[in-house]
N, CA and C of each residue as an Amber inpcrd file, in Angstrom:
protein
   150
  94.9200000 107.6560000  52.9850000  96.3040000 108.1560000  54.0680000
  95.8030000 108.4660000  55.5780000  94.2910000 109.2350000  55.5280000
  94.1990000 109.6520000  56.8740000  94.0070000 108.3570000  57.8890000
  93.1940000 107.3790000  57.3910000  92.9640000 106.1310000  57.9720000
  94.5580000 105.4890000  58.5790000  95.4650000 105.5560000  57.6810000
  96.8570000 104.9130000  57.8650000  97.4750000 105.7700000  58.9490000
  97.2910000 107.1400000  58.9870000  98.0080000 107.7840000  60.0560000
  97.1690000 107.9890000  61.1980000  95.9310000 107.5910000  61.3750000
  95.2690000 107.3600000  62.5120000  95.9240000 105.8400000  63.1170000
  95.9960000 104.9990000  62.1870000  96.7990000 103.7800000  62.6100000
  97.9860000 103.7150000  63.1080000  98.7200000 104.4240000  62.2870000
 100.3030000 104.8460000  62.8360000 100.3800000 105.4590000  63.9970000
  99.6890000 106.3760000  64.5480000  99.6490000 107.0900000  65.4270000
  98.9630000 106.0100000  66.4950000  97.9140000 105.2350000  66.7790000
  97.5600000 104.4880000  67.5700000  98.8660000 103.5960000  67.9590000
  99.4020000 103.0110000  66.9880000 100.5740000 102.0500000  67.1130000
 101.7240000 102.8680000  68.0440000 101.8670000 104.0600000  67.5620000
 103.0900000 104.8230000  68.2180000 102.7710000 104.9070000  69.6540000
 101.3630000 105.1950000  69.9250000 101.0180000 105.6030000  71.2880000
 101.2640000 104.1070000  72.0970000 100.7190000 103.1580000  71.5750000
 100.9160000 102.0730000  72.1800000 102.1990000 101.4550000  72.3690000
 103.3240000 101.7750000  71.5860000 104.5150000 101.2430000  71.7130000
 105.3210000 102.2780000  72.9700000 104.5430000 103.6500000  72.8800000
 105.1810000 104.4640000  73.8700000 104.8430000 104.0250000  75.3940000
 103.6070000 103.6200000  75.5220000 103.2520000 102.9730000  77.0240000
 103.7280000 101.6460000  77.0720000 103.9490000 100.8710000  76.2230000
 104.8240000  99.5810000  76.3520000 106.1000000  99.9490000  77.0110000
 106.9170000 100.9620000  76.2220000 108.2340000 101.0020000  76.5210000
 108.3460000 101.9380000  77.9790000 107.4000000 102.6570000  78.2580000
 107.4330000 103.2190000  79.4540000 107.3390000 102.2510000  80.6240000
 106.4450000 101.4770000  80.5180000 106.1660000 100.4040000  81.2550000
 107.4680000  99.2750000  81.5650000 108.0570000  99.3470000  80.4630000
 109.0840000  98.3270000  80.6150000 110.0920000  99.2400000  81.3500000
 110.1140000 100.2810000  80.9430000 111.4860000 101.0200000  81.8880000
 111.1940000 101.1980000  83.2730000 109.7470000 101.3500000  83.6950000
 109.3510000 101.5130000  84.9260000 109.6040000 100.3230000  85.8180000
 109.6310000  99.1330000  84.6870000 109.6630000  97.9070000  85.6440000
 111.1160000  97.0540000  85.7030000 111.8480000  97.5830000  84.6250000
 113.2510000  96.8510000  84.5940000 113.8600000  97.5150000  85.5910000
 114.9030000  96.5970000  85.9460000 115.8400000  97.0920000  87.1240000
 116.7530000  95.7170000  87.5860000 117.5540000  95.9310000  88.2210000
 118.8390000  95.0870000  88.7760000 117.9800000  93.9820000  89.4870000
 116.7400000  94.3170000  90.1810000 116.2930000  93.1170000  90.9230000
 115.6840000  91.9560000  90.0560000 115.3390000  92.2710000  88.6640000
 114.9790000  91.3910000  87.6980000 115.9250000  90.8850000  87.0100000
 116.9980000  91.1780000  86.7370000 118.0390000  90.8420000  85.9770000
 118.7450000  89.6810000  86.3320000 118.5730000  88.6760000  85.4930000
 119.2870000  87.2240000  85.6010000 120.7490000  87.1950000  84.9460000
 121.2210000  88.4040000  84.5280000 122.8380000  88.2910000  83.6420000
 123.7620000  89.3170000  84.6880000 123.3100000  88.9300000  86.0120000
 124.7190000  89.5110000  87.1000000 126.0340000  89.4670000  86.4270000
 126.4320000  88.4380000  85.6780000 127.8620000  88.3690000  85.6280000
 127.9510000  89.3330000  84.2710000 126.9260000  89.7690000  83.4980000
 126.8370000  90.4150000  82.2960000 126.0650000  91.4330000  82.2240000
 126.0660000  92.6070000  83.0550000 124.8500000  93.5060000  82.8150000
 124.5060000  94.0340000  81.5150000 125.7370000  93.8240000  80.3600000
 125.5990000  94.5070000  79.3340000 124.6580000  93.5770000  78.3860000
 124.2420000  92.6290000  79.0080000 123.2160000  91.4630000  78.1280000
 124.1430000  90.5340000  77.4850000 125.4260000  90.4730000  77.5850000
 126.3820000  89.2920000  76.9150000 125.8610000  87.9270000  77.1570000
 125.5890000  87.5880000  78.3290000 125.3620000  86.3150000  79.0790000
 124.2400000  86.0140000  78.3740000 123.0900000  86.8400000  78.0370000
 122.0110000  86.1300000  77.2580000 122.3890000  85.8150000  75.7890000
 122.9820000  86.5280000  75.4810000 123.4360000  86.3860000  74.0070000
 124.1460000  85.1070000  73.8670000 125.2790000  84.8700000  74.4830000
 125.9040000  83.8120000  74.7960000 125.1530000  82.4490000  74.9670000
 123.7920000  82.4750000  75.8340000 123.3870000  81.4760000  76.0780000
 122.4480000  81.2230000  74.7350000 121.7620000  82.2220000  74.3930000
 120.9190000  81.7890000  72.9180000 122.0110000  81.2320000  71.9330000
 123.0970000  81.8520000  71.9760000 123.8650000  80.9820000  70.6640000
 124.3430000  79.8920000  70.9610000 124.5480000  79.4190000  72.5020000
 125.0410000  78.1350000  72.7390000 123.6850000  77.1650000  72.5140000
 122.3500000  77.7360000  72.3210000 121.4080000  77.0130000  72.2600000
 120.8360000  76.3350000  70.9380000 121.6300000  77.4390000  70.0560000
 121.6720000  77.0130000  68.6040000 122.1410000  75.7540000  68.1880000
């Protein structure tokens, strides 16, 4: 159990770092869905590609 908990803590820390990096780098300048800021344009493109 201890090894599993240590691994879980490591994964949680890595995830938190990635989420913080994503939040810091995400912004309107990188948003290619200007017509739909809620992300529906991306969902529609993905659905159309199927």
